[in-house]
N, C-alpha and C positions, 0 to 999 in steps of 0.2 A: 396720289394726292397727299399734300401736306397742309396742316392747319396753319394758316397765317395769322388769323385774328379770331378771338372769341369775345363777343360782346352782346349785351342786350340793348344797346343803343342803336336803334334801327336807322337813325339819321347818320350816325358815324359809319355804319355798315354800308349804307348807300353811297356815301362820299368816298369811302375807300374803294368800293367797286368802280366808281367813276374814275378815280385816279389810275387804277390798274387798267381799266379799259382804254384810257387815253394812252397808256404805255404799251398797249398791244398785248396785255396779259389777261387771259380768260380766268374767271373765278366762278366758284359755285358756293352758294349758301346752303349749309346743312342745318337741320333742326328747326326749320321754319314751321313745319306742320306740328311738331311737338309743342312749340310755343303756342300755337293757336289752340291745340287741344287742352292745354293747361289753363285756358281762359284768357290768353293774351294779356296777362298782368305783368309780363316782362321779367319774370324771375329766372327763366331758363335762357341762358345765352345761346346765341346762334354762332355757328362756326363758319368762317370764310376760308375756303380751301382753294389752293392753286396746285398746278402740277409740280412734281418734284423738280423738273427741269427749270421751271419759272420761279421757284421759291426764293433763291438768293436775289434775283433781280427784283422780285416783288417786295422783299424786305428793304432793298435799297430805295425803291419808290416811296415806301412808307416813311423811311428815315428822312428822305429829302423833304417830305411834307410835315415833318415834326411829329410823326406818329411812331409807335413801337409795335412790332409784331408780338404776338403772344408767346411767351417763353414757356415751353413745356418741359417737365422733368425728364 
């Protein structure tokens, strides 16, 4: 799995998941429970993960929608 996006904007996260689903790309959101434990105040970002095989195609889907994937060091 590779991290495609990191955000604490749950609306954006839902929208990106819908874009990926429409393109036939499965995704998984990590850190949802951690965010809830910290009181749901939104300071801990959630990570959207895709398989390594789908990563480049998922980046292309985001790019065509005017969004950027998270750049990791």
